[in-house]
Structures are given as structure tokens and as C-alpha cells.
C-alpha positions, -999 to 999 in steps of 0.1 A, spaced: 0 0 0 14 34 -9 19 59 18 14 97 14 38 118 34 29 153 44 51 182 34 77 185 63 74 222 64 36 221 67 38 194 94 61 215 116 43 248 115 9 261 123 -14 275 96 -47 293 94 -78 283 76 -102 312 67 -138 301 67 -160 332 67 -181 342 48 -182 309 30 -186 288 61 -196 296 97 -192 267 122 -214 266 153 -198 259 186 -210 223 185 -196 218 150 -162 232 159 -161 210 190 -170 180 168 -143 189 143 -117 190 171 -128 155 183 -124 141 148 -89 155 146 -73 146 179 -38 145 165 -40 182 159 -45 211 182 -72 233 167 -79 269 179 -103 294 165 -98 332 167 -125 358 173 -130 362 135 -138 325 131 -105 315 114 -92 280 124 -56 278 135 -42 243 129 -12 234 152 7 201 147 18 178 176 47 192 195 83 179 193 99 159 221 116 188 240 84 210 239 63 181 250 86 174 279 86 210 289 48 212 288 45 181 309 68 196 335 48 229 336 15 210 340 29 187 366 41 216 388 8 234 384 -12 203 393 9 196 425 3 232 437 -34 231 428 -40 200 449 -22 216 478 -41 249 475 -75 234 469 -94 265 456 -89 259 418 -85 234 391 -56 229 367 -59 221 330 -34 209 304 -28 219 268 -56 197 254 -83 218 271 -103 242 251 -118 275 265 -144 296 248 -134 331 255 -159 360 259 -148 374 225 -158 342 208 -123 328 203 -116 291 212 -81 288 228 -61 260 243 -33 275 265 -4 252 274 -15 252 310 -43 270 328 -59 274 362 -95 284 371 -111 290 405 -135 263 414 -162 289 423 -163 298 386 -165 262 375 -193 254 400 -218 275 380 -213 256 348 -236 228 337 -224 193 332 -227 197 295 -206 228 295 -179 211 315 -178 182 290 -171 206 261 -149 237 257 -153 256 290 -172 289 283 -148 312 302 -113 326 302 -89 310 327 -78 330 357 -42 321 350 -26 309 317 9 298 306 20 296 270 53 280 261 70 292 229 78 262 207 103 263 178 75 266 153 57 295 171 60 332 161 68 353 192 46 382 182 16 359 175 19 343 209 22 377 225 -10 388 208 -27 356 222 -15 366 257 -30 401 253 -62 384 243 -63 363 275 -58 394 296 -85 414 277 -109 385 282 -105 382 320 -73 364 328 -57 378 360 -22 365 353 -4 351 323 31 339 317 48 335 283 79 313 285 106 316 259 131 287 265 157 296 239 163 331 254 153 320 289 128 348 291 95 351 309 69 377 299 45 385 327 10 398 319 -15 414 342 -46 435 336 -39 472 335 -1 468 337 27 469 313 42 435 303 73 427 324 101 407 309 123 386 332 156 371 320 177 342 332 156 334 363 154 300 379 119 304 392 89 327 391 62 333 417 25 335 411 19 358 440 -4 375 447 -29 359 423 -17 323 430 -5 323 466 23 299 472 27 288 436 64 290 424 73 276 390 107 260 389 121 271 355 153 251 356 135 219 346 119 238 317 150 256 304 168 223 303 143 195 295 151 161 309 155 142 275 
């Protein structure tokens, strides 16, 4: 049986599919599309365009796992919120569907959702988001995504750039802060007691 190989350049980089005005997917249709294409990470911007992101490489996947693991450990100790990994979709107030690399939401906000809402993309913006810049990402595009999270209700956001060992810190009503060559970063005051150890992220264990 012959095998069709995807273009390596296409398989390594995200790309955008413009649908409007030809097609307009409902929330249920977009959710179903994501379920049918589980090997891809699909997001949708506020204009209805679909952003197709391929699976991550080994180093990025290891870094993502480390980030999520640290956030989960703190979340269980703190008890007032829930942690989510990069496969979780969030329907933001502006209509965009986003999947941050890691996210945290207060349980009081989740308690008002129906069971059906919890089983699909959560109809809210996380209180806290982390995005990890991968080799295929464009820095300015991810920065724009961070701005979108803050504009839609996030109280704290971190953009991690492993190659330069930089952290960009986002908060509502404040200028973005860039921190270089730090071994850890604190989530205070929004996430009391949460400290992300960056050494394991700057130097993945593979």
C-alpha cells in the first residue's frame, strides 16, 4: 500500500484556515471537528478562522509536561482551583476558542457551569494561563494571544521563551514585564504559594 507523506514544512508549522463568509461553524460543529482530529490542536480566533497546530516535538512536550505537573501539584495543595493541560479548550468571551499550554481556574467559577458545559470547551477565560513558545511559534503571534487572554478576563499570564530563557508576565492594566535568566517565578499574589521551577523547563530532561 502506498503511503502519502505530508510536506515536512507544513507538518512542523501552524497554519490558518479562513472560513467566513463561505462557512460559519457553530460551537458544536467546531467541537466535533476537534474531536475528529485529535492528532492536531485546533484553535479558533475571534474572527472565526481556524488555526491548525501540529503535535509538539519531544523537548516541547517534555517542557509542557513539567509545567503542567508543577501546576497540578500546587493546585492539589491549594484546593481552591482546578488545573488544565494543553488539550483543554476554552471559549473566551470574545468568541475565540483557545487552548493554552497550561491553565488554572477558580472552582467557584466552574461550579456555576452545567455538566454539558464542563464536557465541552469551557465557556470562560482562565484566571491564569501559561504559554510555552515552541520552535514553530512566532513570538509576536503568541504575545497577541497573551494580550487576548488578559483582555478577556485572565488575571495573570506567563509566556515562557526557552531559547532566550525569558518570561513575559502579563497582568490586567499593567505593562508587560520581561524577566531574563531566572530559575523560578512566583504566582503571587494571584496564586498564593505557587512557584514555577524554571530550571527543569529551560533544560528538558530528555
